[in-house]
N, C-alpha and C positions, 0 to 999 in steps of 0.2 A: 502550594499556592493558586496555579493553574486552576485547580477544581473548585477553589472559593470564588478566585474571581469569575469563573462561569458560571456559579450558581448565583454568586451577588448580583453580576449582570444579567441574568435572566429574570431572578425574580425581580431588581430593582427596574428593569426595564417594562416589565408587565405593569408594576405599581404606576411607573411614568405614564404609559399608555392609558391606563383605567384614569388617572388624574387628568391627563391632558383630553379625553374625551369629554369628560364631565363637564371641564372648564371651556371647552370649545361649545357643546350645547348652550352653556348659559350664556355664552357670548353671542350665539347665533339668536337666542330669544330675547335678547336684551336683559336677563338677570344677571349680570356680571357683579352687581351689588351682594349678592349670596354667595361669591368665591369665596369668602371668609371662612363661610363654614365647612369647605370642602375643605381649608387647608387646616383648619382645627382638627378636625377628625383626622385627619391624614398626620398631623403633629402628634397628637395622643397616642395614635397607633404605633408608630415611629419609636417612641419612648418606651411603649410597652413592649413592642419587640425586643429593643434593646436590653431592657430589665429580663424579658425571657432567656436573650442569649448568656446573659450573666448569670443568672441563678441556674442553667444547664450546665453552664462551664464549673461552676462554684461546686453543685453537686456531683460531678464526674471528679473532680480532684479531691473531693471528703473521701472518696473510697480508695481502698488499699487490696492489695492482694485479689483474691478471687472474686471478692464483692465488685473490685473496679474491673475486673474482666468481663462479669456479667454485665456491669452496668454499661459497659463499652459495646458487649455485642447486641443487646436490647436496642441501644440509642440507634445503633447502625441496621438494625432489623427495620425498626420504626423508621427510619430516615428513607430506606429502599423503598419501605410500603407508601409512605406520602409521594417520593417519586414517582412511585409506580401509578398512584392514583392519577397525579399530574398529567403524565405522558398519555393515559387514556384519555382524561378530559379534553387535554388539547387536539387528539386526535379525533374527537368528537364535537368540538366547541368552537376549536380553532376560527374557521371559515365565518361564522355568523358572530363572530365575538364583538366587533362593534357596533353592527345593528341591534344584538341583544342588549348591551351596553347604554348605548343611546336611548331606548325604548324605556330601560329604568330609570335614567335621569329624566326624561320628559314626565315620566309618570310621579316622579318624585318632585319636579317643580311646578307641576300642575295640580299636585294633590292638596290636603291640606294642611298637612304638616310639613311644607317645602324645606324649611331649614333644616329640621331636624331629620328628615328624610335625607338630605344631601350631605350632613355631617356622619351619619350612619353609614351611607353607600361607601363616602371617603374611607370612612373608618374600619369597616367590615374587611375592604378590600385590600388596605394597606397593612392592615394585625395580620391578616391571614397571610398574605407572603411573608410578612416579616418574622412572624413565628415560624412559616415553614424552613425561611432561612436560618434562623437561628437553631433550629434542630439541624439541618444540613451541616451547618459548620461546626456545631458541637461533635458531629461524626467524624466531620472531614479534619477535626484538630486531632484524633486520634490514630491517625495516618500520618500526619506531617507535623511538622512543630504548630505552636498557638499563633507565635510571632507569625509566620510563614502564613498560617489560616487568616489572620486580623488583615495585614499588609493585602492580600488578595481581594478580600472581601470589600476594604474601602475603596481599592482600584476599579473592582466590579461595579460598585454602588457608583462611583463617580462618572465611570464610563456611560453607564445608564441614565445617570443624570444628562448627561452632555447629549446623548443622543436622543433621550425623549424632546428635549428642548431643540435638537435641530429638526425633528420630524414635525413639532408643532409650530417652530417658530420659522421655517421655511417650507418651500414648495416640496419638500423631500418626501417620499411615499413609502411606507414599508409595508411589504405583502405581510399580514400577519401568519396566513397559512403556512407559508415557506418558512418564516422565523420560528415558529412552533414547532414544524415537521423536521428542521435543522437541529434545533436543540432537542428536541426529543429523541434523536440518534443519540446524541452526548449524553444526556442524561441516562439513557439503557445502560451505557457501558457503564458510569459511573455507579448507578444501582444494583449493577450486578457484581460489580467491584465491592460495594457494601454489602451485600448479601455473603459473599466468600468471605470478607473480613470477619464480618459478625459471627458466622461459623466457626471461623478459626479462634475466637475468643472463647467461643462456647465448647470448643476442643480443649483448649488451654484449663478451662473452669473444669472439665469433667462433664458438662451438662449434655455434650455431644460425643459420643466416642469418634475419634478419628477412624477406625476400622483398619485403615492401612495408612501408617504414619506419615510418610513421605511417598508418593505417587510418583514423583521423579524428583531430581535435584540439578537446576538448572543456574545454581548460584555459582559455580565455577565458570559458568559462560557470561551470566548477567547476575551478579550480585545484588541483592534485594537491597543492599546497604548502600550502593553506590548511587551515582547521580542520576542516570537511566533508570537504575530500580527502582529510587525512592520517586522518581517521576510518575514510572508505571505503576506502582504503589497505589500512588495518591489518583493517578485517574482513573484504573481500572481494577484495582485491589491485587497487583502483582503478588505473588508468593513464588519465591523460586522454588520451596520444595512444600509444595500443599498437601494437606492430607486427601482422603479419598472423599470424606464427605464435603471438603471444601471445592473440590473437583466436580462432584454431583450439584450441590448447589448452586455454583456458576453456571453450568449448564443448562440444569432445571431452569432456573429463571429465564435464561435466553430462551428456551423452548417453549414456556409460557407466556412470555409477552410475544414474542413472534407469533404464536398462533393465535392468542389473543387479538393482537392489533390486525392479523390475518381474517380473522371471522368477522369483526368490525368491518373493516375495508368499505367506510363511507364512500358513496357517489361521489365522482369529483364534480366541482363547483367552480363557479367564477371566484377567483382570488378577491380577497376583500383587502384593499389596503387602506392605511390608517392614514387621514390627516386631519389638521384641527377646520380646514374650511369646508370638508366633504359635508 
């Protein structure tokens, strides 16, 4: 449940921030009459993202045996890939998020196709977050029950909606760079677990050799079927008796991401707080 809650909160809050910035610019420029096109774009995007999530889940349920293991493995690695892209995007764009978005909104309102531009801006922003979340939740549901995943996702989206409203209806300020940095750490942990779990499914399907079936066995100490084991499995891809290729994939992902982020190492700059009135 917690991974789904975290992912839904992260994606939902980013969507809320985007909509809040767009609506804030419209309010400051006296174009509030065009806000309905923003909401229309966001609403259509939410419907499409929900349909994508239902479709992905239905597709996964349709498979059985080896085909199911292969589908789950591919879904987990694909989700890990998208998460990785998000992590690097946040590392490079987090500090200029609000400024870049406000520039796009002003360009849309001042341009010739203002209404369509605003609709498209809201639609593309929300549909991207929504489809990403649908993919993440599909992968997360393979590690925990569907009910727990849906419950966590709904709780995360509700929390994101409340947080977004508080940020833009009060004087609360959100340091976007810090928010992205903290969530990136949690997303790296989750993505590494998805990579390892994906390789585990490929081991089961015979696509990737285990090399060593069980490098160690911690189940007598912390059974992966226990409450604690299930929680760690959902959060970090815990496996009490992983294969060698699982361990190599997990560590390899960590090393690759760490080196990649270290090489980027953007120069520190002033934090960018987000409010509706800035």
